[in-house]
C-alpha positions, 0 to 999 in steps of 0.5 A, a space after each residue: 677187280 678187287 685184290 685181297 689186302 691179306 694175301 693179294 689174290 683176286 676177289 669175286 662177288 658172292 652172296 653170303 650169310 652175315 652175322 650182324 649185330 644191331 641194337 644189341 641183337 644178333 641177326 643172321 642176314 642172308 643173301 648179302 652181296 660181298 667180295 670174297 677172296 678166292 684164296 683165303 676166303 676173306 670177305 669185304 662188305 661195302 659200307 653202303 651194304 652194311 648201312 642198308 642192313 641197318 636200315 632194313 632192321 630198323 623197320 618192320 622186316 620179314 623173319 624167315 626163321 628163328 633159332 636158339 643160340 648158346 653162348 659159352 666161354 672157353 
């Protein structure tokens, strides 16, 4: 069992959406396995998972949906 570094609570395994920058492009990757803190919601992604995302994005990959995103400054 993993323990959250921030609050000391238990972590559970979940699949989540992840915003992922690769080659100066932003992707939303769905169904990414991660550990999520049950108390504060902090997420921990294994390096192997992040490397796998990079490898997938380097190759031809299926695009499920395209969305328009606005960038604003505060």
